[in-house]
FILO-720110 format. One record per residue: residue number from 1; residue in three letters; z, x, y of N, C-alpha, C, O, CB in turn. Coordinates in pm, whole numbers, plus 50000, padded with zeros to 5 digits. Glycine has a CB too. Layout:
   pos   code     n.w     n.u     n.v    ca.w    ca.u    ca.v     c.w     c.u     c.v     o.w     o.u     o.v    cb.w    cb.u    cb.v
   NUM    Ala       Z       X       Y       Z       X       Y       Z       X       Y       Z       X       Y       Z       X       Y
...
% end
This chain:
   pos   code     n.w     n.u     n.v    ca.w    ca.u    ca.v     c.w     c.u     c.v     o.w     o.u     o.v    cb.w    cb.u    cb.v
     1    Met   57939   15387   65799   57854   15498   65781   57923   15600   65690   58043   15627   65700   57818   15558   65915
     2    Leu   57843   15656   65601   57891   15752   65498   57872   15893   65553   57760   15943   65571   57812   15734   65359
     3    Thr   57990   15958   65581   57983   16102   65622   57943   16190   65508   57943   16149   65392   58119   16150   65677
     4    Lys   57907   16311   65542   57864   16410   65437   57982   16434   65346   57965   16438   65224   57814   16547   65501
     5    Glu   58108   16452   65404   58224   16478   65321   58253   16359   65228   58278   16378   65109   58345   16509   65408
     6    Arg   58250   16232   65284   58281   16115   65208   58173   16097   65097   58204   16058   64985   58290   15991   65302
     7    Tyr   58047   16127   65132   57944   16122   65025   57968   16213   64909   57944   16178   64793   57812   16157   65082
     8    Phe   58019   16333   64942   58052   16433   64838   58160   16378   64745   58149   16388   64623   58099   16568   64903
     9    Phe   58266   16319   64804   58372   16270   64723   58328   16145   64641   58368   16130   64525   58491   16238   64812
    10    Ala   58250   16059   64699   58188   15945   64629   58108   15994   64506   58118   15940   64396   58094   15867   64727
    11    Phe   58028   16099   64531   57956   16153   64425   58044   16211   64312   58012   16193   64195   57867   16255   64477
    12    Leu   58152   16278   64345   58242   16332   64252   58313   16221   64169   58342   16240   64051   58342   16418   64324
    13    Glu   58339   16109   64232   58404   15998   64161   58314   15940   64048   58360   15886   63947   58440   15887   64263
    14    Leu   58179   15956   64076   58090   15905   63973   58082   15998   63853   58048   15952   63744   57952   15884   64030
    15    Leu   58111   16121   63865   58103   16219   63762   58216   16199   63658   58327   16160   63695   58110   16358   63824
    16    Asp   58189   16223   63533   58286   16221   63435   58341   16364   63429   58283   16450   63362   58229   16170   63301
    17    Val   58455   16390   63499   58511   16521   63514   58536   16588   63380   58511   16707   63363   58637   16513   63593
    18    Asn   58588   16507   63281   58614   16565   63149   58495   16626   63083   58511   16714   62998   58669   16464   63061
    19    Arg   58375   16582   63118   58252   16640   63066   58230   16782   63110   58157   16857   63045   58136   16558   63108
    20    Phe   58294   16822   63219   58277   16954   63279   58395   17044   63257   58397   17156   63308   58254   16942   63425
    21    Thr   58491   16998   63184   58604   17089   63151   58575   17145   63009   58507   17082   62929   58748   17012   63157
    22    Gly   58628   17263   62983   58604   17317   62849   58700   17425   62819   58772   17476   62905   58463   17368   62834
    23    Arg   58701   17459   62692   58777   17571   62642   58675   17680   62600   58581   17656   62525   58872   17528   62521
    24    Ile   58700   17799   62653   58616   17914   62619   58700   18019   62555   58821   18026   62580   58544   17971   62742
    25    Tyr   58638   18102   62469   58706   18206   62402   58639   18341   62439   58517   18352   62445   58705   18181   62250
    26    Val   58724   18444   62464   58667   18572   62502   58716   18676   62398   58836   18699   62385   58709   18612   62652
    27    Asn   58622   18737   62326   58655   18844   62235   58685   18969   62318   58605   19001   62406   58538   18870   62133
    28    Ile   58793   19040   62295   58818   19159   62370   58815   19279   62270   58836   19258   62151   58955   19148   62446
    29    Pro   58790   19402   62316   58772   19520   62240   58877   19552   62134   58846   19617   62034   58765   19627   62329
    30    Asn   59002   19505   62156   59109   19541   62062   59108   19443   61934   59195   19452   61848   59250   19536   62139
    31    Gly   59010   19354   61930   58991   19268   61819   59058   19129   61844   59037   19038   61764   59046   19334   61696
    32    Asn   59134   19113   61947   59199   18983   61979   59098   18895   62050   58991   18940   62092   59328   19003   62069
    33    Ser   59134   18767   62062   59055   18669   62133   59143   18595   62234   59254   18552   62202   58991   18570   62035
    34    Leu   59093   18582   62357   59166   18506   62460   59111   18370   62474   58991   18350   62458   59161   18577   62593
    35    Thr   59195   18272   62506   59147   18136   62519   59172   18089   62658   59283   18106   62709   59212   18044   62418
    36    Phe   59073   18030   62723   59084   17977   62855   59037   17832   62863   58933   17795   62809   59006   18062   62948
    37    Asp   59119   17750   62931   59083   17610   62963   59028   17614   63107   59099   17650   63201   59209   17510   62950
    38    Val   58898   17574   63123   58844   17599   63256   58764   17476   63299   58731   17390   63218   58756   17730   63259
    39    Tyr   58733   17472   63430   58634   17372   63486   58504   17449   63492   58485   17537   63576   58677   17313   63636
    40    Leu   58412   17415   63399   58283   17491   63387   58197   17487   63512   58120   17580   63534   58202   17436   63273
    41    Leu   58208   17381   63595   58133   17373   63715   58183   17464   63831   58103   17505   63915   58133   17234   63758
    42    Thr   58313   17494   63833   58362   17567   63946   58421   17706   63908   58441   17790   63995   58464   17484   64016
    43    Cys   58448   17727   63782   58509   17855   63749   58401   17967   63736   58307   17957   63657   58591   17842   63616
    44    Thr   58418   18072   63815   58320   18178   63813   58355   18283   63702   58468   18288   63652   58312   18244   63952
    45    Val   58254   18363   63666   58271   18470   63572   58374   18566   63630   58455   18620   63555   58135   18541   63542
    46    Asp   58373   18589   63762   58468   18679   63827   58611   18631   63804   58697   18714   63776   58437   18690   63978
    47    Lys   58640   18502   63815   58773   18454   63791   58818   18480   63651   58935   18509   63629   58781   18310   63820
    48    Ile   58732   18472   63557   58768   18506   63415   58798   18652   63402   58895   18689   63336   58654   18469   63316
    49    Met   58716   18737   63465   58737   18882   63460   58873   18920   63521   58945   19002   63464   58623   18955   63535
    50    Val   58907   18866   63630   59031   18886   63697   59151   18846   63616   59254   18914   63610   59031   18814   63821
    51    Lys   59133   18729   63553   59239   18677   63465   59263   18771   63345   59376   18796   63305   59203   18535   63416
    52    Ile   59149   18822   63287   59156   18912   63177   59233   19039   63219   59318   19090   63145   59015   18945   63127
    53    Glu   59200   19089   63341   59272   19211   63388   59420   19184   63405   59502   19268   63370   59214   19263   63524
    54    Glu   59457   19067   63458   59600   19027   63475   59675   19019   63336   59788   19064   63321   59609   18885   63549
    55    Met   59607   18960   63238   59663   18937   63107   59671   19056   63022   59774   19079   62960   59589   18837   63039
    56    Glu   59562   19140   63013   59545   19243   62924   59543   19385   62983   59547   19485   62910   59426   19217   62856
    57    Gly   59535   19392   63123   59536   19521   63187   59405   19594   63173   59398   19715   63198   59645   19605   63132
    58    Ile   59296   19522   63132   59163   19582   63119   59094   19573   63259   59067   19462   63305   59076   19507   63004
    59    Pro   59068   19681   63325   59011   19678   63455   58878   19601   63466   58781   19631   63395   58992   19815   63498
    60    Ala   58874   19503   63554   58756   19418   63567   58626   19496   63604   58515   19459   63567   58784   19311   63672
    61    Asp   58648   19604   63679   58529   19678   63724   58466   19769   63619   58360   19828   63643   58565   19761   63841
    62    Arg   58532   19781   63497   58482   19866   63397   58428   19791   63279   58388   19851   63178   58585   19957   63356
    63    His   58425   19655   63291   58379   19576   63179   58291   19465   63231   58290   19439   63352   58496   19519   63097
    64    Gln   58218   19399   63143   58135   19287   63175   58145   19181   63065   58173   19211   62949   57991   19333   63193
    65    Leu   58122   19058   63104   58123   18948   63008   57982   18927   62961   57888   18925   63041   58181   18819   63068
    66    Met   57965   18909   62830   57840   18892   62764   57845   18747   62696   57946   18702   62643   57815   19011   62657
    67    Phe   57727   18683   62704   57717   18552   62630   57577   18543   62582   57484   18567   62660   57754   18425   62719
    68    Asp   57556   18511   62459   57427   18500   62393   57345   18626   62413   57224   18617   62432   57351   18381   62445
    69    Gly   57406   18742   62408   57334   18869   62420   57293   18914   62558   57221   19012   62573   57215   18863   62340
    70    Arg   57341   18838   62668   57308   18878   62800   57430   18894   62888   57531   18826   62868   57214   18782   62859
    71    Arg   57421   18980   62982   57527   19004   63076   57540   18889   63172   57440   18838   63223   57504   19133   63149
    72    Leu   57665   18849   63198   57683   18733   63292   57709   18787   63435   57785   18882   63454   57804   18638   63245
    73    Asp   57644   18724   63535   57660   18756   63675   57798   18710   63719   57834   18594   63699   57549   18691   63761
    74    Arg   57874   18797   63776   58014   18774   63812   58024   18664   63922   58129   18601   63935   58079   18909   63861
    75    Leu   57917   18640   63998   57929   18548   64106   57890   18403   64064   57913   18307   64139   57844   18597   64221
    76    Gln   57830   18391   63947   57787   18259   63900   57906   18183   63831   58001   18243   63782   57666   18274   63800
    77    Thr   57893   18053   63831   57995   17975   63759   57952   17974   63609   57837   18001   63572   58008   17823   63820
    78    Leu   58047   17943   63531   58021   17934   63382   57915   17838   63349   57838   17861   63256   58145   17894   63307
    79    Ser   57909   17726   63423   57800   17630   63400   57665   17683   63432   57567   17656   63362   57823   17508   63478
    80    Gln   57659   17761   63542   57528   17827   63578   57483   17927   63469   57364   17955   63452   57540   17902   63718
    81    Cys   57579   17979   63399   57545   18077   63291   57523   18006   63158   57513   18073   63056   57657   18183   63275
    82    Asn   57516   17872   63157   57497   17794   63036   57609   17811   62933   57586   17802   62812   57367   17830   62975
    83    Val   57732   17836   62985   57846   17845   62900   57903   17703   62886   57930   17638   62987   57951   17947   62957
    84    Asn   57921   17657   62767   57967   17522   62743   58106   17523   62679   58159   17629   62646   57868   17447   62654
    85    Asp   58163   17403   62662   58288   17393   62586   58282   17460   62454   58181   17447   62385   58324   17253   62566
    86    Glu   58381   17529   62412   58389   17604   62285   58302   17722   62270   58281   17773   62160   58360   17518   62176
    87    Ser   58246   17770   62388   58165   17892   62381   58245   18012   62362   58360   18018   62404   58085   17909   62501
    88    Arg   58185   18112   62297   58258   18240   62271   58179   18350   62346   58060   18374   62324   58269   18272   62109
    89    Leu   58255   18416   62439   58201   18527   62510   58259   18662   62462   58366   18668   62401   58225   18507   62655
    90    Asp   58188   18768   62493   58237   18902   62451   58259   18983   62571   58182   18974   62666   58139   18975   62358
    91    Leu   58368   19066   62573   58397   19156   62681   58348   19290   62635   58394   19343   62534   58548   19158   62720
    92    Ala   58252   19346   62711   58185   19473   62675   58201   19575   62785   58215   19541   62903   58034   19451   62646
    93    Ser   58198   19703   62744   58214   19811   62839   58096   19819   62927   57985   19794   62881   58235   19941   62772
    94    Lys   58112   19852   63051   58011   19870   63151   57996   20017   63172   58096   20088   63183   58045   19796   63283
    95    Lys   57873   20066   63178   57852   20208   63197   57907   20245   63335   57868   20184   63435   57701   20245   63182
    96    Ile   57995   20342   63342   58060   20378   63460   57978   20496   63531   57950   20597   63465   58208   20417   63428
    97    Pro   57943   20485   63655   57866   20592   63715   57958   20718   63719   58080   20713   63740   57815   20550   63862
    98    Arg   57887   20831   63696   57954   20958   63700   58021   20985   63833   57954   20980   63936   57859   21066   63668
    99    Met   58143   21013   63835   58216   21043   63956   58197   21189   64007   58189   21283   63928   58361   21016   63932
   100    Val   58192   21204   64133   58182   21342   64191   58298   21428   64145   58413   21385   64152   58179   21337   64345
   101    Gly   58271   21544   64100   58376   21639   64058   58412   21623   63906   58492   21699   63852   58504   21617   64146
   102    Leu   58350   21519   63840   58380   21496   63700   58299   21606   63623   58179   21622   63643   58341   21344   63653
   103    Arg   58369   21676   63538   58303   21792   63473   58251   21746   63332   58304   21652   63271   58406   21918   63458
   104    Lys   58155   21810   63288   58090   21785   63151   58180   21846   63046   58249   21944   63075   57940   21849   63140
   105    Pro   58183   21790   62923   58261   21849   62819   58190   21970   62752   58115   21954   62656   58292   21743   62716
   106    Val   58215   22085   62803   58162   22206   62749   58268   22295   62688   58385   22288   62722   58088   22280   62853
   107    Ile   58221   22379   62594   58312   22471   62532   58264   22614   62563   58153   22653   62526   58321   22444   62379
   108    Tyr   58347   22689   62629   58313   22830   62658   58396   22911   62559   58511   22876   62532   58342   22872   62812
   109    Leu   58338   23022   62505   58405   23116   62417   58399   23254   62474   58292   23298   62517   58345   23114   62280
   110    Phe   58511   23324   62476   58512   23464   62521   58583   23548   62422   58683   23508   62364   58579   23479   62658
   111    Ala   58528   23670   62400   58585   23767   62310   58566   23908   62368   58465   23935   62434   58522   23755   62169
   112    Pro   58663   23999   62342   58650   24135   62399   58539   24215   62320   58485   24312   62372   58791   24212   62392
   113    Val   58510   24174   62200   58400   24240   62122   58319   24129   62057   58366   24016   62044   58457   24343   62011
   114    Ser   58196   24164   62017   58110   24064   61947   58178   24016   61818   58219   24097   61735   57969   24124   61914
   115    Val   58189   23888   61803   58250   23834   61682   58183   23702   61649   58142   23627   61737   58405   23816   61700
   116    Asp   58173   23677   61517   58113   23550   61470   58222   23442   61471   58334   23467   61427   58050   23565   61324
   117    Ala   58189   23325   61519   58292   23219   61523   58224   23091   61472   58104   23069   61483   58353   23199   61672
   118    Ser   58314   23008   61415   58278   22881   61375   58357   22778   61454   58480   22779   61451   58295   22866   61229
   119    Val   58289   22690   61523   58357   22594   61610   58338   22451   61557   58225   22411   61533   58305   22605   61754
   120    Lys   58444   22374   61540   58435   22242   61488   58495   22150   61588   58605   22175   61637   58500   22229   61353
   121    Leu   58424   22037   61622   58470   21937   61715   58473   21806   61643   58373   21768   61582   58381   21929   61841
   122    Ser   58583   21735   61647   58587   21594   61588   58644   21501   61696   58722   21542   61782   58678   21586   61451
   123    Val   58602   21378   61687   58643   21270   61778   58714   21163   61694   58690   21149   61574   58519   21209   61858
   124    Val   58801   21089   61760   58869   20976   61693   58762   20867   61663   58654   20866   61722   58989   20917   61785
   125    Pro   58796   20776   61569   58698   20672   61528   58647   20581   61639   58541   20521   61625   58759   20588   61425
   126    Gln   58721   20568   61749   58683   20480   61858   58573   20545   61948   58524   20481   62041   58808   20446   61942
   127    Trp   58536   20667   61919   58436   20736   62000   58317   20772   61907   58337   20789   61787   58497   20867   62069
   128    Ser   58201   20781   61958   58077   20815   61895   58008   20931   61965   57972   20919   62082   57987   20694   61891
   129    Ile   57989   21039   61899   57922   21153   61961   57777   21116   61989   57702   21071   61902   57931   21279   61869
   130    Ser   57739   21136   62117   57605   21089   62157   57506   21209   62186   57385   21194   62172   57619   20999   62286
   131    Val   57562   21328   62225   57479   21439   62265   57550   21569   62223   57670   21584   62243   57450   21436   62418
   132    Val   57476   21659   62166   57528   21795   62134   57424   21898   62171   57304   21873   62159   57566   21809   61983
   133    Tyr   57470   22016   62216   57381   22131   62244   57454   22254   62213   57569   22269   62255   57333   22133   62389
   134    Pro   57395   22348   62142   57264   22335   62078   57271   22231   61966   57377   22204   61909   57218   22472   62022
   135    Ile   57151   22174   61939   57136   22064   61843   57197   22099   61708   57164   22203   61651   56989   22029   61827
   136    Thr   57278   22021   61659   57334   22038   61520   57357   21900   61466   57351   21802   61540   57470   22123   61517
   137    Ser   57382   21890   61338   57394   21756   61278   57531   21696   61314   57630   21769   61321   57375   21762   61121
   138    Ile   57537   21566   61337   57663   21494   61364   57695   21426   61227   57616   21351   61169   57649   21384   61489
   139    Lys   57815   21458   61183   57859   21410   61050   57968   21302   61070   58046   21306   61165   57913   21529   60961
   140    Ser   57969   21209   60979   58076   21111   60978   58198   21169   60908   58185   21241   60809   58032   20981   60909
   141    Gly   58313   21138   60959   58435   21185   60901   58473   21100   60783   58408   20999   60757   58545   21187   61003
   142    Met   58579   21138   60709   58630   21062   60598   58686   20926   60652   58700   20909   60773   58740   21143   60522
   143    Ala   58717   20834   60562   58771   20701   60594   58886   20718   60700   58981   20794   60680   58825   20630   60460
   144    Gly   58873   20646   60810   58977   20656   60912   58962   20768   61009   59036   20777   61106   59104   20669   60850
   145    Ala   58866   20854   60983   58836   20967   61079   58703   20946   61154   58612   20877   61108   58830   21104   61001
   146    Gly   58697   21010   61270   58575   20992   61347   58467   21090   61306   58473   21152   61200   58604   21007   61494
   147    Gln   58365   21102   61396   58255   21189   61373   58293   21335   61399   58397   21362   61459   58138   21148   61458
   148    Cys   58211   21427   61353   58245   21569   61379   58114   21647   61387   58013   21607   61328   58342   21628   61266
   149    Val   58115   21757   61457   58005   21852   61467   58061   21988   61451   58180   22010   61476   57928   21839   61600
   150    Ser   57976   22082   61410   58018   22221   61404   57908   22315   61440   57790   22286   61418   58070   22255   61268
   151    Trp   57945   22425   61494   57846   22530   61531   57895   22664   61478   58015   22690   61471   57825   22537   61687
   152    Lys   57798   22749   61440   57825   22885   61406   57762   22970   61506   57640   22966   61522   57777   22919   61269
   153    Val   57839   23050   61576   57782   23131   61687   57840   23274   61679   57941   23300   61614   57813   23064   61831
   154    Arg   57772   23362   61749   57821   23494   61774   57858   23499   61918   57778   23470   62006   57719   23603   61737
   155    Val   57988   23539   61942   58039   23546   62077   58024   23690   62124   58068   23782   62056   58189   23498   62084
   156    His   57962   23712   62242   57938   23840   62297   58036   23868   62415   58074   23777   62488   57792   23849   62342
   157    Pro   58074   23995   62430   58169   24030   62538   58121   23995   62678   58200   23972   62769   58198   24177   62534
   158    Glu   57986   23991   62690   57929   23959   62827   57946   23812   62861   57915   23775   62974   57778   23996   62834
   159    Gly   57996   23724   62769   58020   23586   62792   57913   23489   62742   57924   23369   62763   58038   23567   62934
   160    His   57813   23538   62678   57713   23441   62623   57731   23435   62477   57801   23516   62416   57566   23481   62657
   161    Leu   57667   23335   62421   57672   23306   62271   57536   23318   62212   57435   23305   62280   57729   23163   62241
   162    Thr   57534   23342   62084   57405   23332   62005   57434   23237   61894   57527   23255   61815   57353   23475   61946
   163    Glu   57346   23127   61891   57361   23032   61778   57296   23097   61657   57179   23136   61657   57294   22889   61810
   164    Leu   57383   23108   61550   57339   23189   61437   57224   23133   61354   57148   23211   61297   57453   23209   61348
   165    Ser   57208   23003   61346   57104   22946   61258   56965   22955   61333   56861   22959   61267   57140   22793   61218
   166    Thr   56964   22957   61465   56836   22958   61534   56807   23088   61614   56693   23117   61650   56830   22841   61626
   167    Gly   56919   23167   61641   56901   23282   61724   56897   23250   61870   56870   23340   61950   56778   23351   61686
   168    Leu   56922   23126   61911   56918   23086   62049   57032   23144   62127   57149   23134   62087   56919   22938   62061
   169    Asp   56998   23206   62241   57108   23256   62332   57149   23142   62425   57063   23080   62488   57061   23383   62417
   170    Ile   57280   23115   62435   57326   23004   62515   57454   23051   62590   57518   23149   62551   57352   22875   62424
   171    Ala   57491   22980   62697   57612   23009   62775   57738   22935   62725   57850   22981   62747   57589   22973   62918
   172    Tyr   57717   22821   62659   57828   22732   62618   57783   22639   62511   57663   22631   62482   57883   22651   62736
   173    Leu   57875   22569   62451   57849   22459   62353   57869   22327   62438   57959   22322   62522   57954   22468   62219
   174    Tyr   57792   22228   62417   57804   22107   62494   57805   21981   62407   57733   21973   62308   57691   22099   62594
   175    Trp   57888   21882   62445   57892   21757   62369   57926   21642   62467   57988   21663   62571   57997   21765   62251
   176    Glu   57884   21522   62430   57927   21401   62501   57954   21297   62389   57900   21303   62279   57816   21350   62608
   177    Ala   58038   21206   62427   58073   21095   62333   58087   20958   62409   58124   20956   62526   58211   21129   62257
   178    Leu   58058   20852   62343   58070   20717   62404   58181   20645   62333   58204   20664   62213   57935   20635   62394
   179    Tyr   58251   20559   62409   58355   20478   62350   58289   20362   62283   58204   20297   62345   58458   20431   62455
   180    Val   58321   20331   62163   58265   20222   62077   58360   20109   62069   58471   20124   62017   58233   20271   61935
   181    Phe   58318   19990   62120   58398   19870   62114   58375   19805   61983   58261   19790   61938   58368   19775   62228
   182    Gln   58486   19765   61921   58481   19685   61796   58504   19545   61830   58619   19502   61834   58584   19730   61693
   183    Ile   58397   19466   61857   58414   19323   61894   58383   19239   61769   58275   19245   61710   58318   19281   62016
   184    Ser   58485   19163   61734   58467   19081   61615   58422   18937   61648   58402   18856   61557   58596   19077   61535
% end
């Protein structure tokens, strides 16, 4: 009589195991590529993420693996995600939920008397400015430099600002930026 366990092993003996092994490549944000030799039927996306964290120090909970333009489920095997031998995956940033107590990037200006001020903000090339207030144009920096924005405001002793081009009264200048991954 064939037990369930014996049946499983008999089934595995019929499989061509080499057909289910493969080499995959993972493009990481620093431009490098990692190579993994895996069993496509049993290796989960989570195992690859943990291995990337061990090798590169990139936290697994802050990134996700992408294949053919879609996010891979960490609990599925590579085979379930249609990843085959010689497939190329991309490691992409995952949007991190805002943490309690995390403050927004605002700029407050104070002066003892009313004074006109010009404020310029620039970010390194790895970041992209996504939001500014009051609205102003986002300019690209020179080669090797990141984006920049500038505001012209009147600073009042009471602590508020007046944006000079529109006359808008505001309490602060506001900006946000996103990290841009360069995946080759």
